[in-house]
N, C-alpha and C positions, 0 to 999 in steps of 0.2 A: 725679585728675580727667582727666589725659591718657590714662590707660589706658582710662577709660570712653569717651572720644571715639574712641579708636582701635578699641575693640570695636564701637561703634555704626557707625563708617564701614566697618569690615570686614563687619559684618552687612548694611549696605546694599549693599555690593559683591557679596556672596554672593547676596542676594535679587535684585539686578539680573541677574546672570549666569544664575541658574536660571530667571528669568522669560523672558529672551531665548532660552535653550536650549529650554524647553518650547514657546515660541511657534514656534520654528523647526521642531520636530518636528510640531506641529499643521499648519503650512503644508505640509510635505512629505507628510503623510498626505492632506491635501485634494487636493494635486496628483495623487497616485497614484490616488485615487478618481475624479477628474475625467476621467482618460484611460481610454477604454474598452479592454477587454482583447481581444486577437485570439482568434478561435475556434481558432487553431492553437497558442496559447500553452501549453496543458497537454495538447494532443492527443498521444497516443502512436501515431502513424500507422505507424511502422516495424514491419513484420511483418504489417500488415493487408492484406487483399485489395483490389484496385482497386475492385470493386463496393461493398465496405463503406465505403470512403473517399468514394465518390461519394454514397452514401446519407447519410453523416454530414455532409459539407461541401457537397454540391451539385455541379452540373456546373462544370468548370473554365472559365476564360476562354479558354484554348487548350491544345493538346497538342503535344508534339514527340517524336520517336523517333530513335534512332541505334543502330548496331551497332558494337561494339568487340570485337575478338578473338572473333568468332563468338558474342558475347553481346549480346542485344538489350535496350536500355534505353528506357523510355517515361517521359516527364515530363508531369505535370499542372500547369498554371500557374494559380494563384489570385490575385485581387486583392481586398483588403479596404480599405474606406474607414473609418477610425476618427477621427471628428472631422475635423480638417484634415490628417490623415496618411494616406498611401496605403502599404499594405504588400503587397509582391509575394512570394508563397511558392511554391516548387516542391517537388513530391513526386515522387521517382524510383522507378520500378518495374523489377524484373527478374522475368520469368516470372509477371507478375500480382501480385507481392508487393512492398509498399513497402520499399525498402532505405535511403532517405534523405529527410529533410525539411529544407529550408533556406529562410531568408529571403534573397531575391536583392537586394531593393532596398527602401529606405524613403525616400519623398519627402513633401514637404509641399505642400499646396495653395497655400501662400503663394509657393512657387517659381514656379508657373504664373502666379499673379497678377502677380508682379514682372516676369516675362518679357513679359506683355501690356502692362504699364505702360511698360516700356522701349521696346517696339515703338511704342506710341502717342507717346511722347516723341520718338522719332526721326522719326516722320512729321510731328509739329508743328515740329520744328527744321529740316526740309528746306526749303531756299529755293525759293520758287515764282516762276516767271516769269510776269509779267503783260504783256499786250500793250497 
């Protein structure tokens, strides 16, 4: 009889663990699907011409250029808003061909909102002089 109870409790334990694990996997998949994907995530921009990249991704937010050791580099800076996330991407060119693509910064819109709230709180906490 004891063996039967230990088998039943072991079965309940296995059932509970598998249920929790499958629930966790489902939640993780839902989170991945809820976050929009960057248009640069699967882009193979390295080796592409500047004109082709502008056709594919649109005009950049800004550009910059520099010369190092007699070689000119030009950067195109893009910003994407993916839900509450801002993604800053730079594509670097030499002689009109992309040689590097990198994410410079990832920020959250919540950061901006918190800064505004902190500023408002400081204003409210500032003592006022009344005549």
